[in-house]
BALUM-307472 format. One record per residue (C-alpha): residue in three letters; x, y, z. Coordinates in steps of 0.2 Angstrom, whole numbers, padded with zeros to 4 digits, always signed. Example, Ala and Ser with C-alpha at 12.3 -4.5 7.8 and 13.67 -1.06 7.14 Angstrom:
! BALUM-307472
ala+0062-0022+0039
ser+0068-0005+0036
END
This chain:
! BALUM-307472
met+0078-0103+0153
ser+0083-0114+0138
phe+0077-0111+0120
phe+0066-0127+0121
glu+0059-0122+0138
ser+0055-0105+0131
leu+0047-0112+0116
ile+0035-0123+0126
val+0030-0108+0137
leu+0026-0099+0121
leu+0015-0113+0114
leu+0006-0114+0131
val+0003-0096+0130
ala-0004-0098+0113
val-0017-0111+0119
val-0022-0101+0134
leu-0024-0085+0123
leu-0035-0094+0110
gln-0046-0101+0124
val-0048-0083+0132
ser-0051-0075+0116
arg-0065-0088+0111
arg-0074-0086+0128
leu-0073-0067+0129
ser-0078-0065+0110
val-0062-0054+0108
pro-0052-0056+0092
tyr-0037-0066+0095
pro-0025-0053+0087
ser-0030-0040+0100
met-0027-0053+0114
leu-0010-0056+0106
ala-0006-0038+0106
val-0010-0037+0125
ala+0001-0052+0128
gly+0015-0044+0119
val+0014-0029+0131
ala+0013-0041+0146
thr+0029-0049+0139
ala+0038-0033+0138
leu+0033-0028+0156
ile+0034-0044+0166
pro+0051-0046+0174
gly+0060-0062+0171
ala+0049-0067+0156
pro+0059-0079+0144
tyr+0069-0071+0130
leu+0072-0078+0113
ala+0084-0070+0100
leu+0079-0071+0082
asp+0091-0068+0067
pro+0083-0053+0057
glu+0087-0062+0040
val+0076-0076+0046
ala+0061-0066+0052
leu+0053-0062+0035
ala+0054-0080+0028
leu+0048-0088+0045
phe+0033-0077+0048
ile+0028-0069+0031
ala+0031-0084+0018
pro+0018-0096+0025
ala+0005-0083+0030
leu+0006-0074+0013
leu+0005-0091+0004
asp-0010-0096+0014
ala-0019-0079+0010
ala-0014-0079-0008
phe-0020-0097-0011
asp-0037-0092-0004
phe-0039-0077-0015
pro-0045-0082-0033
ile-0038-0073-0048
gly-0056-0071-0054
thr-0060-0060-0038
ala-0044-0050-0041
lys-0050-0046-0059
arg-0068-0041-0053
phe-0062-0029-0040
trp-0046-0024-0049
leu-0049-0005-0047
pro-0051-0004-0028
leu-0037-0017-0026
ile-0025-0007-0036
val-0030+0010-0028
phe-0028+0003-0010
ala-0013-0008-0014
leu-0003+0005-0022
gly-0011+0022-0018
gly-0015+0018+0000
val+0002+0010+0004
leu+0011+0025-0005
val+0001+0038+0003
thr+0003+0031+0021
thr+0022+0027+0018
ala+0024+0045+0012
thr+0015+0053+0026
val+0024+0042+0040
ala+0041+0045+0031
leu+0039+0064+0031
ala+0035+0063+0050
gly+0050+0052+0053
his+0062+0063+0044
leu+0055+0080+0051
tyr+0052+0074+0069
ala+0063+0059+0072
gly+0077+0065+0061
leu+0078+0049+0051
pro+0087+0049+0034
ile+0075+0049+0020
ala+0078+0031+0015
ala+0076+0025+0033
ala+0060+0035+0035
val+0053+0027+0020
val+0057+0010+0027
leu+0047+0015+0043
gly+0033+0020+0032
ala+0033+0004+0023
ile+0033-0006+0039
val+0017+0002+0046
ala+0008+0005+0030
pro+0000-0012+0026
pro-0016-0018+0035
asp-0017-0036+0041
ala-0031-0047+0034
ala-0029-0059+0048
ala-0033-0046+0061
ala-0049-0040+0052
thr-0055-0057+0047
ala-0053-0063+0065
val-0067-0051+0069
leu-0077-0052+0053
ser-0077-0071+0054
gly-0090-0070+0067
met-0100-0057+0057
ser-0108-0057+0040
ile-0104-0041+0030
pro-0108-0036+0012
arg-0097-0048+0000
asn-0089-0035-0010
thr-0083-0026+0006
asp-0076-0043+0012
ala-0068-0047-0005
ile-0059-0030-0006
leu-0053-0031+0012
arg-0045-0048+0010
gly-0038-0043-0007
glu-0032-0027-0001
ser-0022-0034+0013
leu-0014-0047+0001
phe-0008-0034-0012
asn-0004-0021+0001
asp+0008-0033+0009
ala+0016-0036-0008
ala+0017-0017-0012
ala+0024-0013+0006
leu+0037-0026+0005
leu+0043-0020-0012
ile+0045-0002-0005
phe+0053-0009+0011
ala+0066-0020+0001
ala+0070-0005-0011
ala+0072+0008+0003
leu+0082-0004+0014
ser+0094-0008-0001
ile+0096+0011-0004
gln+0099+0014+0015
ser+0112+0000+0016
ala+0121+0005+0000
gly+0121+0024+0005
gly+0112+0029-0011
val+0106+0023-0028
asp+0120+0016-0039
ala+0118+0005-0055
thr+0118-0011-0045
val+0104-0005-0033
ala+0094+0002-0048
thr+0096-0014-0058
his+0091-0025-0042
ile+0075-0014-0039
ala+0070-0014-0058
leu+0071-0033-0059
ala+0065-0038-0042
ala+0046-0037-0046
pro+0045-0045-0063
gly+0058-0058-0059
gly+0049-0063-0043
ile+0032-0065-0052
leu+0040-0075-0066
leu+0049-0086-0053
gly+0033-0089-0044
ile+0023-0094-0059
val+0037-0106-0065
ala+0039-0114-0048
ala+0020-0117-0048
phe+0020-0127-0063
val+0036-0137-0057
ile+0027-0141-0040
arg+0011-0147-0050
arg+0022-0160-0057
leu+0030-0165-0041
thr+0013-0166-0032
thr+0008-0180-0042
phe+0021-0191-0034
val+0018-0186-0016
ser-0001-0184-0017
gly-0010-0193-0003
thr+0006-0195+0008
leu+0013-0186+0023
gly+0027-0181+0013
gly+0014-0171+0002
asn+0010-0160+0017
leu+0028-0158+0022
leu+0032-0153+0004
gln+0020-0138+0006
phe+0030-0130+0019
val+0047-0135+0011
gln+0042-0128-0006
thr+0036-0111+0003
phe+0052-0108+0012
leu+0063-0114-0002
leu+0055-0103-0015
trp+0057-0088-0003
ile+0076-0092-0001
ile+0079-0095-0019
ala+0070-0078-0023
glu+0081-0069-0010
arg+0097-0078-0017
leu+0093-0072-0034
his+0089-0054-0028
leu+0071-0055-0034
ser+0055-0051-0024
ala+0052-0065-0013
val+0034-0059-0008
leu+0029-0057-0026
ala+0036-0075-0030
ile+0025-0082-0016
val+0010-0073-0021
ala+0012-0078-0040
phe+0016-0095-0035
ala+0000-0098-0023
met-0012-0089-0035
thr-0006-0099-0050
leu-0006-0115-0041
ala-0024-0112-0034
ser-0030-0107-0052
thr-0022-0121-0061
gly-0021-0135-0049
gln-0039-0141-0048
gly-0040-0160-0046
leu-0022-0162-0041
ser-0026-0162-0022
ser-0037-0176-0014
ala-0051-0172-0002
arg-0041-0181+0012
met-0026-0170+0009
arg-0036-0154+0008
val-0044-0158+0025
gln-0028-0161+0033
ser-0019-0147+0025
tyr-0031-0134+0030
ala-0030-0139+0048
val-0011-0139+0048
trp-0010-0122+0039
thr-0023-0114+0051
ala-0013-0120+0066
val+0004-0115+0059
val-0002-0097+0054
phe-0009-0095+0071
val+0006-0101+0080
leu+0017-0089+0070
asn+0006-0074+0075
val+0008-0079+0093
val+0027-0081+0092
ala+0029-0065+0082
phe+0019-0054+0095
leu+0028-0062+0110
leu+0045-0060+0102
met+0041-0042+0098
gly+0037-0040+0117
met+0054-0047+0121
gln+0062-0035+0109
val+0053-0020+0116
arg+0058-0025+0134
gly+0076-0025+0129
ile+0075-0008+0120
leu+0066+0000+0135
ala+0079-0007+0147
ser+0094+0000+0137
met+0086+0017+0131
pro+0089+0033+0142
ala+0073+0039+0151
asp+0073+0056+0141
his+0074+0047+0125
val+0060+0035+0129
ala+0048+0050+0131
glu+0053+0056+0114
ala+0051+0039+0106
phe+0033+0036+0113
thr+0028+0054+0107
phe+0034+0050+0090
ala+0025+0033+0091
ala+0009+0041+0096
ile+0011+0054+0081
thr+0013+0039+0069
val-0002+0030+0076
val-0013+0045+0073
ile-0006+0048+0055
val-0009+0029+0050
ile-0027+0029+0056
ala-0031+0047+0049
thr-0023+0043+0032
arg-0032+0027+0030
phe-0049+0035+0035
ala-0046+0050+0023
phe-0040+0040+0008
thr-0054+0026+0010
ile-0068+0038+0012
gly-0061+0049-0002
phe-0061+0035-0014
asn-0078+0029-0008
arg-0086+0045-0012
phe-0077+0047-0028
glu-0083+0030-0034
ser-0101+0035-0028
trp-0100+0051-0038
arg-0094+0043-0054
ala-0108+0030-0052
arg-0121+0043-0050
arg-0115+0052-0066
arg-0117+0036-0076
ser-0134+0032-0068
arg-0127+0016-0060
pro-0129+0010-0042
glu-0115+0015-0031
pro-0102+0000-0029
ala-0101+0003-0010
ser-0111+0014+0002
phe-0104+0027+0013
lys-0107+0015+0028
gln-0096+0002+0019
gly-0083+0015+0017
val-0083+0019+0035
leu-0081+0001+0039
ala-0067-0002+0027
ser-0058+0014+0035
trp-0059+0006+0052
cys-0052-0011+0046
gly-0035-0004+0046
met-0027-0015+0059
arg-0009-0019+0058
gly-0002-0036+0062
leu+0010-0049+0057
leu+0018-0041+0042
thr+0022-0025+0052
leu+0030-0035+0066
ala+0040-0046+0054
thr+0047-0032+0044
ala+0052-0023+0060
phe+0061-0039+0066
ala+0070-0040+0049
leu+0079-0023+0051
pro+0098-0025+0052
ala+0106-0021+0069
asp+0115-0005+0062
phe+0099+0002+0055
pro+0097+0021+0060
gln+0088+0023+0076
arg+0082+0005+0075
asp+0075+0005+0093
val+0064+0020+0089
val+0058+0011+0073
val+0054-0005+0082
leu+0045+0004+0096
thr+0035+0014+0084
ala+0030-0002+0074
phe+0024-0011+0090
ala+0014+0004+0095
val+0005+0005+0079
val+0001-0013+0079
leu-0005-0012+0098
ala-0015+0004+0095
thr-0024-0002+0080
leu-0027-0020+0086
val-0034-0014+0103
leu-0043+0002+0098
gln-0050-0004+0081
gly-0050-0022+0083
met-0061-0022+0099
thr-0073-0009+0092
leu-0075-0016+0075
ala-0089-0028+0079
pro-0100-0015+0088
leu-0096-0003+0073
ile-0103-0016+0061
arg-0119-0018+0071
arg-0120+0001+0073
leu-0119+0004+0054
gly-0132-0009+0051
leu-0120-0020+0041
asp-0122-0036+0051
arg-0129-0048+0038
arg-0128-0064+0048
lys-0147-0068+0046
ala-0147-0065+0028
gly-0130-0074+0026
glu-0137-0089+0034
ser-0152-0089+0022
glu-0141-0087+0007
leu-0129-0101+0013
ala-0144-0112+0014
gly-0149-0108-0003
ile-0131-0111-0010
arg-0132-0128-0001
asn-0148-0132-0010
gln-0141-0128-0026
leu-0126-0139-0023
leu-0137-0153-0019
leu-0148-0151-0034
ser-0132-0150-0045
gly-0126-0167-0037
leu-0143-0175-0040
ser-0144-0169-0058
arg-0128-0179-0062
leu-0139-0195-0058
asp-0153-0190-0070
gly-0157-0203-0083
ile-0146-0216-0075
glu-0157-0232-0072
his-0149-0241-0058
pro-0155-0247-0041
gln-0140-0240-0033
val-0146-0222-0036
glu-0159-0224-0023
leu-0146-0232-0011
leu-0138-0214-0011
arg-0151-0211+0002
gln-0147-0226+0012
thr-0128-0225+0014
leu-0127-0233+0031
leu-0138-0248+0027
leu-0129-0251+0011
glu-0112-0251+0020
gln-0119-0262+0034
gln-0125-0275+0021
ala-0108-0274+0012
ile-0099-0279+0028
thr-0112-0293+0033
asp-0114-0300+0015
pro-0098-0300+0005
glu-0108-0304-0011
arg-0116-0287-0010
ala-0099-0278-0010
his-0101-0274-0029
met-0116-0264-0025
leu-0106-0253-0013
ala-0093-0250-0026
lys-0107-0245-0039
tyr-0114-0234-0026
arg-0098-0225-0022
lys-0095-0222-0041
leu-0112-0214-0043
ala-0110-0204-0027
leu-0092-0197-0033
lys-0100-0193-0049
ala-0113-0182-0040
ile-0100-0174-0029
ser-0090-0169-0044
gly-0105-0159-0050
gln-0106-0150-0034
arg-0087-0146-0035
glu-0089-0139-0052
leu-0103-0127-0047
leu-0094-0122-0031
glu-0079-0117-0041
lys-0089-0107-0053
met-0097-0098-0038
arg-0080-0094-0030
thr-0074-0087-0047
ser-0089-0076-0049
tyr-0088-0072-0030
glu-0106-0077-0026
leu-0099-0082-0010
asn-0084-0076+0001
val-0068-0086+0006
asp-0075-0092+0023
glu-0091-0098+0014
tyr-0081-0106+0000
asn-0070-0115+0013
leu-0085-0121+0023
leu-0094-0128+0009
leu-0078-0136+0001
glu-0075-0144+0018
glu-0092-0151+0019
ile-0091-0158+0001
asp-0073-0165+0006
trp-0080-0174+0021
arg-0095-0181+0011
glu-0082-0188-0001
leu-0072-0195+0013
ser-0087-0204+0020
ile-0090-0212+0003
leu-0072-0217-0001
pro-0066-0234+0004
glu-0053-0235+0019
asp-0038-0237+0008
lys-0042-0221-0001
arg-0044-0211+0015
arg-0028-0216+0023
ile-0013-0204+0023
glu+0003-0214+0020
glu+0019-0214+0030
ile+0010-0212+0047
END
């Protein structure tokens, strides 16, 4: 089967999996994990080879930018302590425990064992939010889970890159030490500078198809530049996206946002599908070439690693939760998160795209690469199936499903947005204010009677003024985290569509189509 034919098969599988997942109310990452197993076991399934150097850029760069762009800096500041504890402490503890097991049981060199630990350490937000998107949990838990995944990815990839450099070089010399020391600050600086450069360029392509294309080009180009300069590509992407999101208000039109969100959602989903199926193909080749007695040892080590990963997260998360509760009681303050929220966060440790992509990125001469890849796939499979499929029942069992309360709160936020928009019209004495309630009639009159076209233009000006008030309040609520990312995107999309319904046709068009 040719590359093109195999790609078509993968995309068709993606469509089918999404429909099955939707109808069975099963989180799609869990379905993808099962599909990866099927790919590994089905004889004659198509095989696609992937250059390890391309894996991280292809799979991680767009997914990481998408997540970082949706996580406001204000939220990171508000939850800085748990984010630092989980991003650094959680990743370090998990990496260390897995590395110890890899060195003692599997006989991996220390640096190679640390690489394995970094591969399986970071949880995947997409896996958790695929379940949580159908629920409504406490907002502080939701914020920490999303932010944790983003910063965990950065921490794990830094450890991964450093340990891989040490393993490849055979030790730590001056060159390796300098590279490791400069990688993090250099990557952050590069990302911030790139964000301000892109802001300038965006003004020339805003509202065009080229503007959407530039979003992907800039993401991959920034990753490649960071790699060529031996800087942290992951931190460059995170700094770039968060800087752009916090300083780029008003540079993107509603029309571009609506199209951009749809495109990025589809791309990230397809990348998840391709990653799981490619991993299944790799596992099939590994199992076919591995001696039977070695397969049993590899699966035993994989099972041990799965237990370590789940148990370490549970112990670390509950420990931090109880410590914070104790500290809050000593200061006579309400606890920041209940024990039930700690249990929920402990169970949201599913691994996904990052673990698969870093396993792909291992060079061919990496020590016991086959065992490491099998272990990574086993951790992803076990956590997605065991934890992913039981997460929703656990939320209901813990009494943390806030869907009814969430709907009521969302209705209240909508009401505030409407009042904020209407307040912009206070004191304006003009007949077109009333016509805001008669949009369809006004547009019909403008079409049938050209002499009334100026009334439609005035109406549009007033309506856009009201919408600007809604946008300002929504951004304030996002910064103070009065609503989560899903609620913010939903309300922003509603405002964008309202603006699109008001704008004239020439302002709604995407050029170059």
